[in-house]
Backbone as CSV, one residue per row, in Angstrom:
resi,resn,N_x,N_y,N_z,CA_x,CA_y,CA_z,C_x,C_y,C_z
1,UNK,9.082,7.404,11.969,7.816,7.068,11.306,7.935,7.257,9.797
2,UNK,7.727,6.208,9.029,7.645,6.290,7.575,8.775,7.134,6.989
3,UNK,10.001,6.714,7.218,11.159,7.484,6.765,11.094,7.725,5.262
4,UNK,11.197,8.991,4.881,11.209,9.354,3.475,9.869,9.823,2.942
5,UNK,8.775,9.493,3.640,7.459,9.928,3.151,6.498,10.200,4.309
6,UNK,7.052,10.605,5.452,6.217,10.824,6.631,5.225,11.966,6.435
7,UNK,5.658,13.052,5.786,4.749,14.185,5.573,3.578,13.792,4.677
8,UNK,3.870,13.063,3.596,2.806,12.620,2.690,1.833,11.688,3.409
9,UNK,2.390,10.827,4.266,1.544,9.880,4.984,0.642,10.602,5.983
10,UNK,1.188,11.591,6.685,0.386,12.364,7.634,-0.754,13.088,6.918
11,UNK,-0.454,13.648,5.752,-1.491,14.333,4.969,-2.581,13.357,4.533
12,UNK,-2.176,12.132,4.195,-3.151,11.110,3.804,-4.048,10.751,4.975
13,UNK,-3.453,10.589,6.164,-4.246,10.300,7.363,-5.248,11.417,7.631
14,UNK,-4.792,12.649,7.501,-5.667,13.796,7.739,-6.800,13.846,6.719
15,UNK,-6.477,13.563,5.454,-7.493,13.600,4.401,-8.574,12.547,4.641
16,UNK,-8.167,11.336,4.996,-9.144,10.273,5.257,-9.993,10.617,6.476
17,UNK,-9.353,11.187,7.507,-10.104,11.597,8.695,-11.152,12.648,8.343
18,UNK,-10.787,13.589,7.487,-11.731,14.620,7.053,-12.908,14.016,6.306
19,UNK,-12.633,13.031,5.464,-13.700,12.373,4.709,-14.702,11.725,5.656
20,UNK,-14.186,11.039,6.672,-15.074,10.362,7.624,-15.872,11.378,8.432
21,UNK,-15.198,12.435,8.895,-15.856,13.420,9.757,-16.875,14.270,9.000
22,UNK,-16.480,14.812,7.862,-17.335,15.766,7.152,-18.584,15.134,6.557
23,UNK,-18.490,13.867,6.166,-19.630,13.220,5.520,-20.418,12.307,6.462
24,UNK,-20.059,12.305,7.752,-20.761,11.441,8.711,-21.198,12.250,9.933
25,UNK,-22.152,13.154,9.760,-22.594,13.993,10.885,-23.184,13.185,12.036
26,UNK,-23.794,12.037,11.729,-24.386,11.223,12.787,-23.308,10.701,13.733
27,UNK,-22.176,10.325,13.184,-21.070,9.839,14.005,-20.557,10.944,14.917
28,UNK,-20.461,12.150,14.385,-19.995,13.286,15.185,-21.010,13.648,16.260
29,UNK,-22.290,13.544,15.929,-23.323,13.878,16.917,-23.306,12.900,18.082
30,UNK,-22.992,11.635,17.807,-22.875,10.653,18.886,-21.702,11.005,19.785
31,UNK,-20.591,11.416,19.172,-19.426,11.825,19.958,-19.755,13.033,20.829
32,UNK,-20.570,13.938,20.315,-20.888,15.171,21.053,-21.664,14.897,22.336
33,UNK,-22.265,13.711,22.459,-23.002,13.375,23.672,-22.090,13.323,24.886
34,UNK,-20.788,13.065,24.631,-19.827,12.978,25.734,-19.135,14.323,25.995
35,UNK,-19.576,15.371,25.288,-18.978,16.691,25.472,-19.949,17.599,26.221
36,UNK,-19.437,18.595,26.936,-20.316,19.531,27.654,-21.278,20.236,26.695
37,UNK,-22.532,20.293,27.060,-23.554,20.917,26.210,-23.731,22.381,26.630
38,UNK,-22.929,23.249,26.074,-22.977,24.665,26.440,-23.906,25.470,25.546
39,UNK,-24.222,24.938,24.373,-25.053,25.671,23.435,-24.291,26.708,22.646
40,UNK,-23.002,26.774,22.833,-22.176,27.748,22.124,-22.007,27.340,20.667
41,UNK,-21.953,28.329,19.742,-21.718,28.014,18.323,-20.389,27.301,18.104
42,UNK,-19.464,27.521,19.052,-18.150,26.895,18.916,-18.175,25.418,19.301
43,UNK,-19.284,25.004,19.922,-19.364,23.625,20.388,-19.273,22.640,19.233
44,UNK,-20.002,22.936,18.163,-19.978,22.048,17.000,-18.591,21.986,16.382
45,UNK,-17.935,23.158,16.297,-16.584,23.207,15.742,-15.631,22.402,16.609
46,UNK,-15.752,22.564,17.930,-14.889,21.835,18.856,-15.105,20.333,18.740
47,UNK,-16.372,19.947,18.546,-16.692,18.527,18.415,-16.059,17.940,17.163
48,UNK,-16.198,18.658,16.057,-15.601,18.197,14.807,-14.083,18.110,14.926
49,UNK,-13.487,19.130,15.545,-12.033,19.155,15.696,-11.556,17.998,16.570
50,UNK,-12.293,17.726,17.649,-11.915,16.638,18.549,-12.000,15.291,17.846
51,UNK,-13.089,15.110,17.089,-13.238,13.829,16.412,-12.241,13.684,15.273
52,UNK,-11.915,14.797,14.619,-10.914,14.765,13.556,-9.561,14.345,14.114
53,UNK,-9.189,14.922,15.255,-7.921,14.561,15.888,-7.932,13.099,16.325
54,UNK,-9.076,12.653,16.874,-9.189,11.267,17.307,-9.066,10.313,16.128
55,UNK,-9.740,10.626,15.031,-9.678,9.782,13.836,-8.256,9.721,13.287
56,UNK,-7.572,10.854,13.308,-6.196,10.937,12.811,-5.281,10.023,13.624
57,UNK,-5.372,10.128,14.952,-4.509,9.331,15.826,-4.837,7.846,15.713
58,UNK,-6.129,7.519,15.738,-6.533,6.114,15.633,-6.082,5.518,14.305
59,UNK,-6.227,6.285,13.216,-5.804,5.790,11.906,-4.334,5.453,11.866
60,UNK,-3.510,6.340,12.416,-2.067,6.097,12.437,-1.729,4.898,13.310
61,UNK,-2.340,4.825,14.497,-2.042,3.724,15.411,-2.441,2.378,14.821
62,UNK,-3.630,2.320,14.229,-4.103,1.053,13.664,-3.217,0.602,12.516
63,UNK,-2.897,1.532,11.595,-2.070,1.155,10.448,-0.687,0.690,10.888
64,UNK,-0.130,1.340,11.910,1.214,0.982,12.356,1.251,-0.318,13.142
65,UNK,0.097,-0.820,13.556,0.063,-2.106,14.254,-0.119,-3.274,13.289
66,UNK,-0.384,-2.983,12.024,-0.537,-4.056,11.040,0.842,-4.592,10.675
67,UNK,1.124,-5.878,10.917,2.441,-6.437,10.600,2.736,-6.371,9.102
68,UNK,4.024,-6.330,8.784,4.437,-6.296,7.383,3.889,-7.497,6.624
69,UNK,3.877,-8.668,7.281,3.430,-9.885,6.598,1.977,-9.773,6.142
70,UNK,1.142,-9.106,6.940,-0.264,-8.941,6.561,-0.395,-7.941,5.417
71,UNK,0.369,-6.844,5.483,0.350,-5.875,4.386,0.770,-6.550,3.086
72,UNK,1.816,-7.365,3.177,2.309,-8.058,1.992,1.269,-9.038,1.462
73,UNK,0.592,-9.738,2.373,-0.421,-10.712,1.951,-1.604,-10.009,1.293
74,UNK,-1.981,-8.843,1.801,-3.097,-8.106,1.211,-2.785,-7.653,-0.207
75,UNK,-1.506,-7.351,-0.475,-1.112,-6.965,-1.830,-0.956,-8.171,-2.739
76,UNK,-0.440,-9.253,-2.168,-0.182,-10.471,-2.956,-0.759,-11.679,-2.218
77,UNK,-2.086,-11.789,-2.199,-2.732,-12.864,-1.437,-2.437,-14.249,-1.998
78,UNK,-2.364,-15.212,-1.092,-2.207,-16.620,-1.452,-3.329,-17.395,-0.781
79,UNK,-4.238,-17.915,-1.583,-5.374,-18.675,-1.075,-5.353,-20.044,-1.735
80,UNK,-5.050,-21.054,-0.917,-4.877,-22.415,-1.431,-3.830,-22.398,-2.545
81,UNK,-4.208,-22.801,-3.755,-3.250,-22.826,-4.854,-3.279,-21.563,-5.691
82,UNK,-4.216,-20.686,-5.375,-4.318,-19.439,-6.133,-3.526,-18.347,-5.434
83,UNK,-2.805,-17.546,-6.206,-2.031,-16.457,-5.615,-1.738,-15.390,-6.663
84,UNK,-1.465,-14.188,-6.174,-0.979,-13.100,-7.018,0.515,-12.971,-6.760
85,UNK,1.314,-13.221,-7.786,2.760,-13.264,-7.615,3.352,-11.871,-7.433
86,UNK,4.345,-11.784,-6.567,5.148,-10.566,-6.474,5.950,-10.420,-7.757
87,UNK,6.169,-9.196,-8.225,6.895,-9.017,-9.495,8.310,-9.565,-9.469
88,UNK,8.952,-9.547,-8.284,10.301,-10.093,-8.196,10.344,-11.597,-8.358
89,UNK,9.205,-12.253,-8.144,9.145,-13.718,-8.234,9.076,-14.218,-9.671
90,UNK,8.827,-13.322,-10.608,8.663,-13.748,-12.006,9.518,-12.943,-12.977
91,UNK,10.381,-12.073,-12.467,11.085,-11.145,-13.336,11.965,-11.836,-14.369
92,UNK,12.681,-12.893,-13.982,13.586,-13.546,-14.933,12.813,-14.384,-15.952
93,UNK,11.679,-14.939,-15.524,10.810,-15.632,-16.475,10.240,-14.641,-17.478
94,UNK,9.867,-13.452,-17.014,9.341,-12.426,-17.914,10.411,-11.946,-18.887
95,UNK,11.637,-11.833,-18.411,12.734,-11.445,-19.303,12.927,-12.502,-20.381
96,UNK,12.870,-13.763,-19.980,12.999,-14.853,-20.944,11.894,-14.790,-21.994
97,UNK,10.685,-14.422,-21.565,9.535,-14.360,-22.473,9.377,-12.994,-23.141
98,UNK,10.270,-12.063,-22.830,10.202,-10.730,-23.427,9.029,-9.907,-22.957
99,UNK,8.620,-10.085,-21.682,7.398,-9.454,-21.182,7.570,-8.202,-20.320
100,UNK,8.752,-7.844,-19.841,8.824,-6.703,-18.920,8.226,-5.417,-19.472
101,UNK,8.360,-5.172,-20.787,7.784,-3.967,-21.372,8.391,-2.684,-20.851
102,UNK,9.673,-2.716,-20.494,10.368,-1.531,-19.996,11.391,-1.103,-21.039
103,UNK,11.235,0.120,-21.542,12.100,0.590,-22.620,13.461,1.070,-22.128
104,UNK,13.705,0.995,-20.836,14.990,1.455,-20.311,16.105,0.431,-20.489
105,UNK,15.759,-0.781,-20.849,16.801,-1.780,-21.124,16.345,-2.690,-22.255
106,UNK,17.321,-3.274,-22.915,17.049,-4.167,-24.044,16.839,-5.584,-23.516
107,UNK,15.728,-6.199,-23.895,15.388,-7.519,-23.376,16.413,-8.567,-23.795
108,UNK,16.886,-8.502,-25.038,17.873,-9.484,-25.501,19.162,-9.382,-24.696
109,UNK,19.540,-8.158,-24.345,20.729,-7.968,-23.508,20.490,-8.512,-22.105
110,UNK,19.278,-8.304,-21.606,18.933,-8.810,-20.277,18.938,-10.335,-20.259
111,UNK,18.489,-10.969,-21.337,18.506,-12.431,-21.413,19.929,-12.965,-21.276
112,UNK,20.861,-12.304,-21.955,22.258,-12.745,-21.891,22.836,-12.526,-20.494
113,UNK,22.537,-11.374,-19.919,23.111,-11.034,-18.612,22.594,-11.959,-17.518
114,UNK,21.335,-12.344,-17.608,20.729,-13.166,-16.553,20.426,-14.583,-17.034
115,UNK,21.232,-15.076,-17.936,21.012,-16.422,-18.492,21.093,-17.497,-17.412
116,UNK,21.989,-17.303,-16.442,22.124,-18.295,-15.364,20.859,-18.341,-14.522
117,UNK,20.356,-17.182,-14.135,19.131,-17.133,-13.330,17.944,-17.707,-14.093
118,UNK,17.878,-17.394,-15.382,16.779,-17.907,-16.202,16.829,-19.424,-16.281
119,UNK,18.017,-19.953,-16.499,18.168,-21.405,-16.620,17.877,-22.102,-15.296
120,UNK,18.368,-21.542,-14.204,18.130,-22.153,-12.893,16.649,-22.132,-12.521
121,UNK,15.960,-21.059,-12.885,14.533,-20.966,-12.573,13.721,-21.991,-13.351
122,UNK,14.157,-22.291,-14.568,13.433,-23.254,-15.396,13.540,-24.670,-14.857
123,UNK,14.567,-24.937,-14.069,14.751,-26.289,-13.549,14.069,-26.542,-12.228
124,UNK,13.208,-25.641,-11.782,12.543,-25.787,-10.494,11.028,-25.782,-10.671
125,UNK,10.320,-26.289,-9.641,8.860,-26.194,-9.703,8.448,-24.746,-9.468
126,UNK,7.191,-24.438,-9.680,6.739,-23.047,-9.690,7.011,-22.316,-8.377
127,UNK,6.764,-22.981,-7.251,6.973,-22.320,-5.957,8.456,-22.062,-5.705
128,UNK,9.289,-23.061,-5.957,10.726,-22.889,-5.766,11.290,-21.864,-6.741
129,UNK,10.778,-21.876,-7.970,11.241,-20.915,-8.972,10.899,-19.488,-8.556
130,UNK,9.723,-19.302,-7.975,9.319,-17.970,-7.520,10.234,-17.471,-6.412
131,UNK,10.514,-18.344,-5.455,11.391,-17.957,-4.349,12.803,-17.678,-4.848
132,UNK,13.273,-18.507,-5.747,14.625,-18.327,-6.288,14.740,-16.998,-7.033
133,UNK,13.778,-16.712,-7.891,13.834,-15.478,-8.672,13.757,-14.243,-7.774
134,UNK,12.908,-14.303,-6.760,12.787,-13.161,-5.857,14.077,-12.942,-5.066
135,UNK,14.702,-14.049,-4.640,15.962,-13.952,-3.897,17.071,-13.377,-4.773
136,UNK,17.127,-13.825,-6.026,18.151,-13.323,-6.944,17.917,-11.850,-7.269
137,UNK,16.639,-11.494,-7.432,16.345,-10.083,-7.692,16.711,-9.232,-6.492
138,UNK,16.462,-9.737,-5.287,16.750,-8.957,-4.086,18.248,-8.689,-3.944
139,UNK,19.065,-9.619,-4.388,20.515,-9.386,-4.385,20.858,-8.178,-5.253
140,UNK,20.201,-8.088,-6.401,20.427,-6.944,-7.287,19.913,-5.659,-6.640
141,UNK,18.782,-5.767,-5.950,18.234,-4.585,-5.274,19.200,-4.064,-4.218
142,UNK,19.763,-4.960,-3.420,20.713,-4.548,-2.390,21.932,-3.872,-3.011
143,UNK,22.305,-4.347,-4.163,23.470,-3.792,-4.857,23.220,-2.358,-5.312
144,UNK,21.983,-2.066,-5.704,21.664,-0.751,-6.272,20.695,0.056,-5.400
145,UNK,20.556,-0.321,-4.137,19.570,0.346,-3.275,19.881,1.823,-3.037
146,UNK,21.138,2.205,-3.201,21.509,3.609,-2.996,21.256,4.476,-4.229
147,UNK,20.905,3.850,-5.347,20.617,4.604,-6.568,19.394,5.496,-6.351
148,UNK,19.455,6.714,-6.862,18.351,7.664,-6.674,17.046,7.140,-7.259
149,UNK,17.109,6.535,-8.441,15.890,6.041,-9.089,15.302,4.853,-8.335
150,UNK,16.176,3.971,-7.838,15.699,2.814,-7.072,15.082,3.282,-5.758
151,UNK,15.750,4.187,-5.084,15.234,4.700,-3.810,13.889,5.404,-4.006
152,UNK,13.782,6.202,-5.060,12.534,6.913,-5.327,11.383,5.948,-5.576
153,UNK,11.630,4.928,-6.389,10.580,3.947,-6.678,10.224,3.124,-5.450
154,UNK,11.216,2.831,-4.616,10.944,2.063,-3.405,10.082,2.866,-2.438
155,UNK,10.394,4.149,-2.272,9.587,5.002,-1.404,8.160,5.134,-1.934
156,UNK,8.027,5.230,-3.259,6.699,5.302,-3.855,5.885,4.053,-3.576
157,UNK,6.537,2.905,-3.663,5.855,1.639,-3.376,5.448,1.555,-1.911
158,UNK,6.371,1.892,-1.007,6.079,1.806,0.424,4.958,2.764,0.824
159,UNK,4.977,3.969,0.255,3.910,4.923,0.563,2.558,4.396,0.086
160,UNK,2.503,3.894,-1.140,1.239,3.370,-1.676,0.761,2.177,-0.867
161,UNK,1.704,1.317,-0.449,1.343,0.154,0.367,0.748,0.583,1.700
162,UNK,1.387,1.550,2.366,0.893,2.002,3.662,-0.393,2.811,3.525
163,UNK,-0.525,3.542,2.423,-1.774,4.270,2.177,-2.920,3.283,1.986
164,UNK,-2.647,2.179,1.290,-3.670,1.140,1.128,-4.035,0.534,2.473
165,UNK,-3.014,0.220,3.287,-3.280,-0.366,4.602,-4.114,0.583,5.454
166,UNK,-3.824,1.875,5.368,-4.592,2.873,6.113,-6.032,2.935,5.615
167,UNK,-6.207,2.997,4.294,-7.555,3.051,3.734,-8.349,1.789,4.025
168,UNK,-7.693,0.639,3.907,-8.359,-0.642,4.143,-8.784,-0.774,5.600
169,UNK,-7.872,-0.429,6.529,-8.199,-0.530,7.949,-9.290,0.472,8.330
170,UNK,-9.258,1.671,7.732,-10.303,2.663,7.997,-11.656,2.174,7.494
171,UNK,-11.652,1.538,6.331,-12.897,0.998,5.777,-13.470,-0.078,6.702
172,UNK,-12.604,-0.987,7.175,-13.070,-2.047,8.074,-13.588,-1.475,9.388
173,UNK,-12.871,-0.497,9.947,-13.316,0.129,11.193,-14.655,0.838,11.005
174,UNK,-14.848,1.435,9.840,-16.114,2.115,9.557,-17.266,1.122,9.477
175,UNK,-17.002,-0.029,8.864,-18.032,-1.072,8.787,-18.380,-1.576,10.185
176,UNK,-17.347,-1.819,11.004,-17.576,-2.263,12.385,-18.364,-1.205,13.159
177,UNK,-18.013,0.058,12.939,-18.717,1.160,13.602,-20.187,1.195,13.187
178,UNK,-20.455,0.919,11.926,-21.842,0.902,11.454,-22.623,-0.261,12.050
179,UNK,-21.977,-1.414,12.142,-22.643,-2.573,12.754,-22.977,-2.270,14.211
180,UNK,-22.001,-1.686,14.930,-22.240,-1.321,16.329,-23.349,-0.276,16.433
181,UNK,-23.363,0.672,15.494,-24.400,1.699,15.498,-25.785,1.125,15.258
182,UNK,-25.875,0.153,14.349,-27.167,-0.483,14.075,-27.672,-1.243,15.292
183,UNK,-26.741,-1.879,16.007,-27.134,-2.658,17.185,-27.516,-1.748,18.351
184,UNK,-26.731,-0.699,18.577,-26.932,0.150,19.752,-27.878,1.319,19.512
185,UNK,-27.820,1.887,18.306,-28.609,3.100,18.033,-29.692,2.903,16.980
186,UNK,-29.636,1.783,16.289,-30.628,1.535,15.256,-30.340,2.214,13.940
187,UNK,-29.143,2.771,13.769,-28.787,3.418,12.509,-27.275,3.396,12.317
188,UNK,-26.872,3.473,11.048,-25.444,3.492,10.723,-24.852,4.840,11.100
189,UNK,-23.620,4.824,11.594,-22.965,6.052,12.029,-22.091,6.671,10.943
190,UNK,-21.447,5.831,10.145,-20.596,6.321,9.059,-21.413,6.293,7.773
191,UNK,-21.455,7.402,7.081,-22.297,7.509,5.887,-21.779,6.640,4.745
192,UNK,-22.691,6.292,3.839,-22.301,5.525,2.655,-21.333,6.318,1.784
193,UNK,-21.471,7.641,1.798,-20.547,8.481,1.028,-19.122,8.321,1.539
194,UNK,-18.959,8.355,2.860,-17.632,8.163,3.449,-17.087,6.784,3.126
195,UNK,-17.933,5.768,3.265,-17.505,4.401,2.963,-17.068,4.273,1.512
196,UNK,-17.835,4.875,0.610,-17.515,4.779,-0.814,-16.188,5.463,-1.128
197,UNK,-15.984,6.654,-0.579,-14.750,7.392,-0.851,-13.540,6.652,-0.297
198,UNK,-13.651,6.175,0.934,-12.535,5.438,1.544,-12.282,4.133,0.795
199,UNK,-13.355,3.458,0.373,-13.197,2.215,-0.379,-12.503,2.425,-1.709
200,UNK,-12.900,3.473,-2.425,-12.254,3.790,-3.706,-10.789,4.157,-3.486
201,UNK,-10.523,4.917,-2.433,-9.137,5.283,-2.117,-8.296,4.042,-1.840
202,UNK,-8.845,3.103,-1.054,-8.109,1.877,-0.738,-7.827,1.066,-1.999
203,UNK,-8.827,0.957,-2.882,-8.646,0.199,-4.125,-7.595,0.854,-5.019
204,UNK,-7.649,2.187,-5.126,-6.671,2.901,-5.953,-5.264,2.755,-5.386
205,UNK,-5.147,2.797,-4.061,-3.837,2.637,-3.420,-3.304,1.225,-3.617
206,UNK,-4.204,0.237,-3.603,-3.805,-1.160,-3.837,-3.215,-1.312,-5.234
207,UNK,-3.894,-0.763,-6.216,-3.398,-0.831,-7.591,-2.085,-0.070,-7.733
208,UNK,-1.997,1.084,-7.098,-0.780,1.888,-7.165,0.398,1.156,-6.544
209,UNK,0.182,0.512,-5.395,1.263,-0.211,-4.723,1.785,-1.348,-5.588
210,UNK,0.883,-2.060,-6.248,1.304,-3.161,-7.113,2.044,-2.632,-8.348
211,UNK,1.559,-1.533,-8.922,2.232,-0.962,-10.087,3.602,-0.434,-9.701
212,UNK,3.692,0.226,-8.537,4.973,0.748,-8.070,5.962,-0.382,-7.794
213,UNK,5.472,-1.506,-7.287,6.347,-2.651,-7.040,6.912,-3.181,-8.350
214,UNK,6.057,-3.269,-9.357,6.501,-3.708,-10.685,7.546,-2.751,-11.238
215,UNK,7.296,-1.464,-11.076,8.237,-0.447,-11.553,9.565,-0.545,-10.807
216,UNK,9.511,-0.812,-9.514,10.734,-0.955,-8.724,11.579,-2.115,-9.221
217,UNK,10.935,-3.238,-9.499,11.653,-4.428,-9.962,12.365,-4.156,-11.278
218,UNK,11.678,-3.562,-12.236,12.309,-3.297,-13.533,13.337,-2.171,-13.444
219,UNK,13.153,-1.247,-12.500,14.146,-0.187,-12.307,15.468,-0.767,-11.829
220,UNK,15.399,-1.735,-10.934,16.618,-2.397,-10.457,17.331,-3.098,-11.610
221,UNK,16.567,-3.776,-12.459,17.160,-4.450,-13.618,17.810,-3.433,-14.547
222,UNK,17.122,-2.333,-14.805,17.662,-1.289,-15.685,18.946,-0.700,-15.112
223,UNK,18.971,-0.456,-13.806,20.176,0.087,-13.163,21.324,-0.912,-13.215
224,UNK,21.011,-2.183,-13.036,22.061,-3.204,-13.055,22.690,-3.318,-14.439
225,UNK,21.865,-3.303,-15.469,22.381,-3.388,-16.841,23.172,-2.129,-17.190
226,UNK,22.664,-0.970,-16.779,23.361,0.286,-17.063,24.700,0.356,-16.339
227,UNK,24.753,-0.149,-15.110,26.004,-0.106,-14.349,27.060,-1.004,-14.962
228,UNK,26.632,-2.071,-15.630,27.573,-2.974,-16.293,28.301,-2.247,-17.417
229,UNK,27.593,-1.336,-18.081,28.215,-0.591,-19.167,29.189,0.460,-18.669
230,UNK,29.009,0.903,-17.389,29.893,1.930,-16.849,31.133,1.349,-16.188
231,UNK,31.084,0.049,-15.888,32.207,-0.575,-15.192,33.360,-0.851,-16.149
């Protein structure tokens, strides 16, 4: 499970579960209807603990059932002709335009090193150029995937991506739970506070995943240029 960041991911699942449980007493009270009514002070604690464990397990199961393609689409959606490009799809064009903004390598040196990729990308339409640039960048990534800096940035990106998927799926499940609560009980089960916190977390994770992806792409370029000087 989540090789390299499993502990961080488990803590994230637990934190989101706590947010839902602690700020949504109505949801917990509905769950308590299926528990023995002993009147013991420990009953409430047991109910919270049971629902916390249930939320934790459901969160992990739901996030792990989301295919990679959907996670990728949520980060870089394509709707008709509009899309958010992956950073690897534009890296050589950005180098040509002097846009990477990474001080770890010199842009003029990068232009010379990747002149072939830059020229080939210019001779294609936008969709083909994006695929070509991403494929060429991925070759460089495979070459330097064992580098500590590349591995660290890749793990950071994957964690942020999965944290976003967890937050997003939890938000959707909470909305569905509220709709069901309105239909069956006449009131929302998950509080607006919980929804707001989970929504903000999902948005922050989305931004983090995209920033980490950008950082990963430029880190690979920096490692490739640096390795050329050591060879």
